[in-house]
N, C-alpha and C positions, 0 to 999 in steps of 0.2 A: 497866330497859329505857329506851332513848333516847326522848325526846319527838319529835325530828325525825330522820327517816332516809329512805333511798331503797332500793327493792328492785326486782328483776326480776319481772314478772308471769308467770303460768303460760305465756301465749303467748310472752313474751320468752324464758323459759327453754327452751321447746321449739324455738323458731326458732334460738336460739344453739347448742343442742346439735346440731341438724340441720346447721347451717352448719359446725361443727367436724368432724362426722363425714364430710361430703361434700367437705371442703376448700374450702368457699366462704366468703362473708362475709355478715354481717347488716348491711344498709344502713339506718342510722338517718337520717331525713330532717327531721323537724319536732319542735318542742317546744311544748306548750300549758301555759297557766297557768289556774288557777281560783280562785274565792273560797270554795269549800266550802260554799256556801249560808249563809255567816255563821258556820260552825263550823270548827274545826280538824279535818280528817279524818285517820284513821289508814290508811296504805297497806296494802292487802291483795293477796295474790297473784292472787286470782280476778277482780280489777278488769279491765273491758274499756273503761272510760271514766272521766273525772274526774267528781267529784260535781257540779260546776257549772263547766264550761269557759267562760272569758271571752275567750280569744284563743289562736290557733294560728298559728305561722309557722315558716319554715325555721331549721335550726341555723346558727349562725355558726362554731362551731369544735368539733372533737372531737379530743382529744389524750390521750396516755398521761401519767399523773401522774409527773413526774420523781422524786418522793419514794417512789413505790410503783408498780412496773411492772405490778401486777395490778389497778390501778385506772385507769379512764378518766374524763376530765373533759369534760362536755358544757356548752356555753355558748350563750346566745342574748342578743342586745342588744334591749332594748325602747326604741324611739326616743321622743322627746319628744311626738309627736303621737298616742300611744296611752295609754289609762289611764282614770281615773275609777272604778277598782275595787281591791279588796284582793287580794293574792296569798297564798294559804294552801296551795295544792297545785300540783304540777308533774307533767306527763306527757311521756314521750318516745315518738314514733311512728315506725314504719319506713315504707318507700316504699309498702307495701300499705295503710297507714292503720291498722295494728293497734297497740294500746297495749302496748309492750314493757317499759317501766319507769315507776314511779310514786314520787313523794316528797311529803312535806309540808315546810313551812318556817315560821319565825316569821312571823306576819301582817305584811305590808308593804303600805302604801297607795301605789299608783302614780297620782300626780296628773296633771291636764291643765293646760296653760297657761291655759285659760279659767277654771280655779279659782283662779288667782293664783299658781301654782307649777308648775314643770315640770322634768323631769330625764330624762337618758338612763340607763337602769338595766340592769345585766347580771345575768341569772339563770343560776346555775351548779349542776350536779348532779355529785357524785362517786359512781361506781358500781364495786363490786367484781365482776369477771367472771371466768369460767373461762379465757378466752383473749382477750387484747386484739387479737391478730392477726386474729380472726374477726369484728371489728366495723369497719365502713367508714362514712365520712361521705358521705351522698348530698346534694349541695349544688348550688344554682343561683347562681353567683357574681354574676349580673347583678341579683339582687334582695336579696342578703344584706348586712347592715351589718357592718362590721369594727370591733372595739374599738380605741381609740387605742393601747393597749399592743401589740396584734397588728401594727398598721401601723408603730409605732416599731421593733419588733423586726425586721420585714422590711426597713425602711429601713436599719437598722444593718448587717444581713447583706449587703445589696446594695452599700452604700458600701464596706465592708471588702473585698468581692470585687473591685470596680472599682479600688480603690486598689492592690491587690496586682497585678492584671493590668497596670495602667499602669506600675508600677515595673519589672516584668519587661521590658516593651516598651522603656522608655527606657534600661535597662541593657544591652540586647543590642548586640553589636558591629556587626551588620548587621541592623537590625530589619525591613528589606524585602528579603530575599535574592532574591525572584523578580522584582524590578524591574531592568531592564537599565541598565547604566552609560551615561551620555551619550557619553563618549569612544568606547566600544566601538561604539555605534550609528553615530556619525559615520564611523568607520573603515570599517565594513562598507558604508556608503552610497557612500563614495569608491571602494572596490574594485569595487562593482557597476557604477558609472557608467563606469569605465575599461574594464572587460571588455566592456560594451555598445558603446562607441565602436569598439574594435578589431574586433569581429565585424561591425559595419556596414561598416567600411572594406574588409575582406576580401570581403564580398559584392558591394559595388559595383565592385571592381577585377577580379572574375572574368570570363573571356571568355564563359562560358555559365553565368550564375548559377542557371539552372533546367534542369539536364540531363535531368530526367525528363519535361519537357513535350515532346510530339511536335511535329516540324516540319511545317508546313503542306504542303510539297512532297511529303514522304514519304507523307502521308495520301492526297493526290490520286493519286499513282502506284499505291498499293495498291488504291484504288477502281476504277481503270481495268482492272487485271488481273482483278479479280473479275467485272466486266461481260463481258469477252472470254471467260472460262472458262464462264460461264453460257450464252452464245450458242452455243458449241461443243457443249456437252452437249445442248442442245435440238435442234440440227441432227442429231446422232447418233441421238436417240430417234425423230425423225420419219422418218429414212431406213431404220430397221430393218425387215426383212421381217416379223417378228412381235414388235412392241414389248411385248406382254403375254403371254409364253409360259405363264404359270401359269394363265391363264383356260381353262376346259374348252371343247373344241370342241362345237358344237351337235350334230353327227352322232353323236359318242360317247354323249352323254346320251340321244339318241333310241333308239340301239341297246340300251342298258342297260334302258330302260323296256320295250321290246318283249320282251326276255328275261324280265323279272320277270313280265309278264302271262302269258306262255306257261307258266312254271313254276307259277303260281297255278292256271291252268285244269287242269293235270295233277293237282295235289294234290287239288283239289275232286272230280275224277272218281273218283280212288281212294277217297276218303272215302265218296262216295255208293254205290260198288259193293261196299263191305265188308259181310260178313254181320252183324257186330256193331260198328258204328262207335264205340260208347261202352262198352267192356268194363268201365270202372271204376264206372259207375253201377249201383246195387243194383237187382236185379229186384224188381218189385212184389210178386210172390208171397212172396219171402223177407222183405220188410218186413212184410207182413201176418202171416206166421207168428211173427215176433219180437214183434209187438204183442200177439198172442193169448197167447204165453207170459208176457209181462210182466203182463198183466191177471190171468192165473190165479195167478201168484206173489203179486201184491198182495192178491187175495182171500183166499188162504191165510194171509198174515201178519196181515191185519185180524181174521180169525176167531180166531187164536191170542191176539191182544191182548185181544179182547173176552172171551175165555173165561178169561183169567188171573185168579187170586185177588187179586194186587196188581200191576196193570199199570204202576204208577209207583213202584217201590221207592225211588228217590232222593228222593221226597217223603214219606218215612215219618214218622209222628208219634212216633217213638221219642224218649225223653227224652235231653237232653244236659246236661252239667254247666254250672253257672252260671259265666260268665267272671269273672276277677278284677276287682275294683273299678277303675274308670277305664280299662278296656281299650277302645282305640279302633281295634282291628283289624277285618278283614272276616270274622271267624269267625262261625259260627251262634250266635245268642243265644236263650236260653230265655225264658219268660214272666217269671221272677223278675228277670232282668237288665234286661229292657225296663221292668218296673214301676219299678225303681229310677231308671232314667234319665229317666222321665217326671216326676220331681220328688216322687213320693210318699215319705212317711217309711217307712224300711225296717222299723223296729220301735220298740217302746216299751220302754225298758230303765231299770234303776235303777243308781245309783252307791252301792254299799254301803261301799266303802273309798276313801280318797284314792288317785288313780292318774293316769297320763298318758293323754291322748286317743290312740286308735289309729285305723287306717284303717277298721276294722270299725264304728267309731262314726259315720262320715260318713253322713249321711242319716237318722240315728236321732233320736228324741226321748228325752232323758235327764232323769231327775229324781233328787232326793235324799231317800230315805226315812230317812236317819240324819243327825242334826245334826252340824255341824262338819266335813263332808267337802269335799274340793276336787279339782278336775280341772286338771292342768297342760296348757296348750296348746302343743305343739311347733311347729317350723317345718313348713309344709305340704309342703315338698320331702321331708322325712324320712318322710312318710306316703305318698309316691309320687303326690301330687296334681299333675296337670298345671297349668302356669301359666295364669291367666285362665280356668279351667274353671268357676268359680262354684260349687264344691262347698260344701255347708252342713252345719252341725250345730246342733241346737236344744236348749236347756236349759229345764226347768221347775222352779219352786220349789214343789213339792207336799209337804205335810206338814212339811218342814223347810227351812232355808236351806242354801245351798251357795255355794262360791266358785270362780270361774274365774280361774286364775293364768297369766300369760304366762311361758313358759320364758325363760331368759337369751338375749338377742339377738332375741327375738320381740316384735313390736308388735301390740297390740290397739287398733284405731282406734275411738274413740268420738267421732263428729262430726269435728272437725279436730284433736283431741288424741289422744295415745297414753296409755293407762292401764295400770298394772301388773297390776291385778286388778279384778274386778267381782263384787259379792255379789248373789245372787239370793234373795229372800225368798219365803215362801209366797204363792202367787197371782201371782207375777211370772214373766216368760219372757224369753229372750234367744236370738237367732239370730246365729251367726257365719258369715261367708263367707270362704273362702280366696281372696284377690285377687291376691297376689304372693308371691314367696319372702320368708319371715319376716314376712308381714303377714296378719292376720285383721281383717276390718272388721265392726263391728256394723251390721247392716242392719235389725234390728227388736228393740226392747227396751222392756220395762216395768220393768226393774230400774234402781235408782239414778236415780229420776226427777228428782232435783235437778240432774242434768246436762242435762235437757231445757230448751230455751229458754222453754217455757211456765211453768217453775217458777223462773225467774231470781230472785235475791234479793241484797240487800246486808244482811248481818247485823252490825249495829253499833248503838250507842246511838241513832243516827238512821239508819233504814234502810227497806227495803220487802221485800215478798214477793208475787210474781205467782202467779196461779192459772190453770189451763188454760182456764177459761171466759172469761177476760178480766178477772176481778175482781183488784184490786190493793189490798193492805193496806200502809199507811205509818204510821210513828211517829217521834217525836222530841220535842225540847224547844226552847223559845225562850230568848232572853236575858232578863235581869231587866227587868221593866217599869219605865219611867221615871215621871216625875211624872204623865204623861197617863194612866197606869194600863193601858196596853195595849202589846203587842209584836207585830210582824208576823213570821211564820215562812214560810219557803220549804220546800216538800216536797222530799225527796231526789230525786225525779223527778216531772215534771209528769204528771198523769193525762191520757191521750190524749184522752178524751172528756168526762168529768165527775167531780166529787167529790160523792158522795152525802151523806156525813155526816162531821162532825168531833166527836170526843168529847174535850173538854178535861179535863185532870187537873192534879194538883199533887203534886210529890215534895218532902216536907218539908225545910226548910232549918235546922231547929232553932229555939229561941226559943219564945215564947208570946205570948199577948195579941193586940194589934192587928196584929202582924206576920204573923199567920196569916190567909189569905184565907177569907172565909165562903163564897164561890162563885167559879167561873171560867166565863166564857161565850166562845163562839167566834162570830165574825162576819166579814163580807166574805169569804166562802168562794169561791175560784176553783179552776181546775184546777192552778194552780202553787203556791198557798199560802192562808193565812188570817190573821185577826187574832184574838188571844187577849186577853180583858179579865179583870182580877183585881179583886175587890171585898172590902172589909171593911164589912159591913153593906150599905148601898146606895151607898156612896161608892167610887169607883175608888181602888185602892191601888197604890203603887209598891214597887219592891224585891222583887217576887215573881218566881220562875222557873217558869212554867207548862209543862206537857207536853201532848201530844195523841196521838190515835189516829184516823187517817183511813181511810175506805173509798170507793173509786171504781172506775172502769174506763176 
C-alpha cells in the first residue's frame, strides 16, 4: 500500500454522486494544510477535518490531468509571508466548508523570512474522480495568487492570438470597408451644395413664393361679410311673432292641471264607495283559521317524533368498515381509522422471515424474534404513501438482531448521509419516516450509535473516542526523547474543558540494559498536550519513544 495518497471523504463521495445525478457541479473552494500534530497521518474516508490544520486559503487552479482525463489536479500557492510549520496533511473543502478530499504528503517545512529563509511553495493534489465534468472551481480572482507557469502559459496564448489577428488585418485588401472614401465624400458634398443653390434661386425668383399664405385683404373682406350676416339674423329673430314656438303656453299647462285634479277626485270617490275596496287582502278570519291548522299539524308531528324508537336514524351507531390506509376523503371513519391517524402504533408484530415492507406495516412496531432476518424498504410511492404525509414505521431489536436494507434507488437518510442498510441489535430501536419519493429519513435511533455525533472517534495509532456524557479518551505516542530526556506531545484533539489524567507507557524498541527505561512520567499537562519524561534509574534517558493514554472532557 502507498505511504502517500489522496482520497475522497464520505462527504465528498456523497456530494459528488449527488451532483452527477442532478446534473450539477461540486464547487471546490479552498485548500488547507496541516502538520498532523507532529506525526504523518493516514487519510481516512470518515474524516471531517484535518488532524491539526495550520492554514486554509482559496484554490489557485483546478484542471483536468492531460495525461489521464479521469484525474483532476488541484493547486494552491503558499506565498513567502506564511509558514513556520511543517506540512504533512492536505484537505480540500467545498463552498459549504465541508472536507471533500484528504491527503498526506512527505513532511515539508515551510519557512518564514524571519527564520533566515523564505520561498513561494506550490501544494498540489491529484484526485481520481468518477466525473471530472461534475467538479467546478469556486474562486475569487481578486485574492488568489497565480503560479509563474500559469501566467507564462496565459501570456503565450494571448500573444499568439494577437499576432494572428494582426496578420489577418494587415493582409486584408480593404481592412476598413465601413470607412467612406475621401473622394466619394467630397463629390457628394459638391452635389449637395449645387442643388441647394439652385433651389434657393427658384424660390427667390417666384412671383408668389408662399401661395398658401392668406392675403390680408381677403381676410378683411370675409370678416365684414360675417358681421353683416349676424346682424340680419338677430333682426329676424327679434321681429318674429313667436320667436320660441317650442315653449309651452301657460294656459295649456293650467288646463291640464285642472283636468288631472278632477280625474283624481272622481277615482277617490269610487274607491271610498266600493263595498270591498281591497279584495286582494286576506280576511282576518281566514288567516286565523290557517294559523290554527298549522299549529295542530306541528303538534302532531312533534308527538310522532318523540314517540319514535329511533328518531335520528341517520346518526345510527352501526359499524362501518375501516377505510384504506392514507385515505384523505370525506367518508365516514370508524374508531380504528381515527386511532391510527392519531399517531398510535397500530399493532406489535414480528418479522419471522426476510421480506419487503408493506403498506400494512406502516404505523406498526416490528421486532425480530429470529436472528439473521432482514426487511427491505421500498419506495414510499409504491406503498401508496402520500408525499410529505409523515408516515412512520418503527423497528425493535428484541431477542435478536435484524437488518433494514434500502431497495435499489431508495435512500435511507441517517443525519446528512445516505446509508444502504442499518443493523438493529437487541435493546436498540429505529424509526423511519417517509419524507419524499424514494426517501426514508431516520428520525429516532439507538442503532449504530457510532454514527451519533456524541460517539465521534478517530481510530488510528494516535486517536480519540468521545462518550455521550462528554468524557473523551485519547491515546498516542511521542517522538524519541532527545538528550534532555523528555518529549512534548500534542493530543489528536484539544480537550474542550480539561485533561484529568495522563497515563504514560512504553512500547518496547528491542535491545536490553540501559536502553530500557525504568519508569516514564507525565508532566506539564494541558488541554492540548503534555510532556513525557523517560528515566533509567533516576537519570533522564534519551532515545526512548514513550506512549500515553489521556482522559478528559
